SEBA-655070 format. One record per residue (C-alpha): x, y, z. Coordinates in pm, whole numbers, padded with zeros to 5 digits, always signed. Layout:
XYZ...
//
This chain:
-00947-03265-02815-00993-02922-02717-01086-02899-02384-01424-02574-02317-01237-02275-02256-01319-02083-01867-01503-01756-01910-01373-01556-01663-01581-01181-01613-01414-00846-01498-01580-00553-01378-01458-00201-01391-01517+00064-01125-01701+00323-01169-01928+00429-00826-02240+00480-00929-02232+00426-01260-02120+00046-01188-02441-00050-01108-02439-00103-01505-02294-00385-01475-02592-00515-01300-02736-00477-01688-02501-00636-01878-02483-00964-01703-02801-00969-01640-02799-01011-02054-02516-01229-02024-02707-01435-01837-02992-01429-02041-02784-01510-02352-02682-01843-02180-02318-01695-02075-02211-01762-01742-01876-01727-01604-01643-01928-01443-01378-01659-01289-01527-01293-01185-01275-01022-01083-01406-00676-00984-01217-00398-00855-01457-00135-00668-01835-00110-00760-01738-00375-00918-01615-00614-00661-01937-00569-00473-02137-00660-00788-01839-00920-00866-01926-01072-00543-02303-01088-00577-02242-01291-00927-02014-01493-00773-02254-01572-00450-02540-01629-00712-02549-01504-01060-02936-01480-01059-02950-01150-01127-03300-01011-00991-03078-01145-00730-02801-00905-00752-03012-00637-00813-03244-00671-00494-02919-00650-00348-02751-00402-00479-03074-00190-00468-03036-00277-00054-02659-00213-00032-02672+00098-00161-02970+00218+00016-02794+00145+00340-02794+00479+00512-02422+00480+00606-02432+00442+00223-02652+00668+00149-02599+00985+00381-02253+00927+00304-02219+00949-00119-02522+01233-00126-02325+01590-00084-02041+01485-00367-02398+01518-00607-02487+01835-00795-02802+01960-00678-03009+01976-01036-03320+01971-01125-03392+02319-00970-03481+02668-01163-03288+02868-01066-03484+03185-00980-03636+03020-00731-03558+03017-00353-03531+02709-00328-03270+02678-00545-02992+02966-00486-03052+02783-00057-02987+02461-00243-02710+02617-00440-02559+02765-00140-02543+02443+00065-02377+02208-00199-02134+02496-00232-02026+02474+00128-02055+02097+00128-01792+02124-00063-01597+02318+00091-01582+02139+00329-01544+01864+00160-01225+01955-00012-01086+02125+00358-01130+01804+00533-00908+01603+00163-00604+01843+00231-00585+01892+00581-00638+01470+00696-00510+01158+00563-00860+01039+00532-01208+01207+00575-01472+00904+00718-01359+00615+00953-01402+00290+00788-01669+00167+00926-01894+00401+00716-01794+00116+00483-01745-00156+00611-02066-00185+00761-02300-00213+00444-02097-00403+00287-02124-00627+00626-02490-00556+00598-02503-00714+00261-02226-01026+00292-02214-01123+00644-01974-01373+00770-01902-01512+00367-01551-01564+00260-01360-01587-00135-01366-01976+00013-01715-01981+00017-01810-01830-00295-01934-02088-00624-01728-01930-00929-01413-01799-00745-01358-01462-00710-01095-01145-00725-01090-00835-00546-00842-00551-00677-00703-00293-00488-00369-00089-00520-00041-00055-00217+00065+00269-00249+00345+00178-00155+00496-00055-00432+00260+00059-00693+00123-00384-00789-00165-00462-00772-00360-00619-00512-00462-00930-00581-00733-01141-00248-00904-01442-00395-00925-01577-00041-01002-01471+00369-01302-01260+00475-01485-01131+00218-01595-00769+00331-01257-00700+00428-01126-00804+00062-01443-00577-00113-01307-00319+00155-00966-00320+00008-01091-00279-00330-01322+00000-00240-01075+00197+00014-01094+00531-00192-00811+00732-00134-00823+01099+00086-01228+00929+00184-01127+00594+00338-00895+00464+00592-00593+00246+00314-00576-00097+00485-00207-00197+00656-00050-00549+00601+00276-00670+00542+00462-00304+00502+00165-00221+00232-00087+00092+00257-00352-00077+00062-00667+00129-00166-00894+00080-00415-00686+00010-00679-00996+00198-00998-00652+00391-01073-00412+00222-01214-00622-00126-01192-00946+00022-01348-01053-00256-01534-00966-00668-01379-00832-00823-01668-00504-00902-01574-00672-01093-01269-00867-01215-01438-00648-01417-01666-00391-01526-01368-00702-01683-01225-00693-01856-01519-00942-01718-01792-00917-01796-02117-01192-01590-02262-01173-01287-02035-01512-01047-02128-01444-00682-01933-01703-00434-01851-01531-00126-01856-01746+00200-01762-01629+00544-01791-01384+00742-01599-01519+01017-01364-01528+01343-01596-01417+01679-01452-01567+01940-01665-01503+02284-01522-01108+02369-01459-01144+02691-01237-00839+02538-01038-00541+02501-01046-00582+02160-00902-00894+02058-01153-00683+02119-01389-00479+01836-01223-00709+01573-01165-00809+01659-01544-00441+01519-01639-00455+01254-01390-00826+01104-01561-00677+01153-01890-00340+00912-01781-00585+00667-01642-00796+00686-01964-00511+00651-02117-00394+00335-01935-00720+00168-01908-00776+00079-02307-00471-00099-02304-00588-00305-02032-00909-00359-02204-00722-00370-02591-00576-00722-02400-00909-00815-02331-01159-01087-02565-01436-00890-02518-01523-00525-02427-01856-00359-02328-01894-00031-02232-02230+00104-02130-02297+00448-02189-02313+00605-01834-02157+00954-01888-02436+01132-01818-02470+01028-01444-02266+01140-01186-02022+00880-01034-02183+00918-00647-02498+00923-00758-02661+00598-00655-03040+00754-00664-02982+00667-01073-02896+00328-01019-03159+00196-01232-03121+00419-01470-02756+00285-01533-02878-00087-01444-03086-00008-01766-02778+00115-02009-02612-00140-01885-02846-00364-02049-02893-00169-02310-02510-00202-02455-02466-00541-02348-02780-00664-02697-02618-00432-02887-02336-00683-02838-02498-00993-02770-02472-01128-03096-02083-01063-03156-01963-01139-02854-02123-01494-02897-02029-01554-03224-01629-01519-03160-01695-01748-02859-01820-02027-03065-01485-01956-03278-01273-01941-02986-01389-02304-02959-01403-02443-03277-01087-02692-03337-00957-02449-03637-00929-02222-03477-00705-02383-03208-00529-02520-03443-00506-02226-03667-00295-02068-03275-00113-02374-03214+00050-02322-03572+00159-01958-03476+00263-02057-03203+00513-02333-03390+00591-02085-03626+00661-01819-03336+00877-02046-03149+01062-02175-03480+01190-01828-03593+01314-01791-03266
//
């Protein structure tokens, strides 16, 4: 007799675009798909922690809206977003353009002259307001927050201890927020090499992993050498991420590239795109999950394993 496979959901990083996770989770819940395990990187870890606390889609969305409109959080990310939607010939547009230019220059100068440009409280306080004193062990659904150790290059998977500390590690963008220093490690946002934490789901015991892959940040102008370096780095991360996602059992990719990665005001639109993409995929996903629960599938896989052992 075959046991029911454990379902894992791996939620990728993506900044404001990662709010699309809420729409995907809504459609999965409507279809009766509930995870036994969840793992997240960066924004995916925040959404994943809410899901692990309470998988009700409406509750998750209300908590996310409160989080991204937190004064500390919202005020900090606003300067990263281009000021669009104004008549380019208007005085308001010209003033906004100058202000935008100066803000970006200031951010660039700070980034290359300091190890980080914002104190940890700017991220830690909103997380504390959203999650309080919870620990990973308090979550009804087992959850992992994935980060990166800059010293070893290894994946850091946090599944125990204070929830807010684990989420901070997963969301601490290098050069923006201070890293977490622990046991000789320098731990930062895992969104570079571990953008979609499929491996963490597998390590926690998931048999069937649904990966939600949010498009990477897109650099569209190449006016400086730094622009070109950043674009080259993005391409490398995209290629690595494709290999990682190929190890998942199913991948959902919300179409949210038109939204800026720091524009949390576009949250409703990103959520809608996540739901839209999930609805396109749900019939195929349910069919695949039914097949994976079929005893004939397991017999077929067991036969393949025996043949490999015989050939070896």
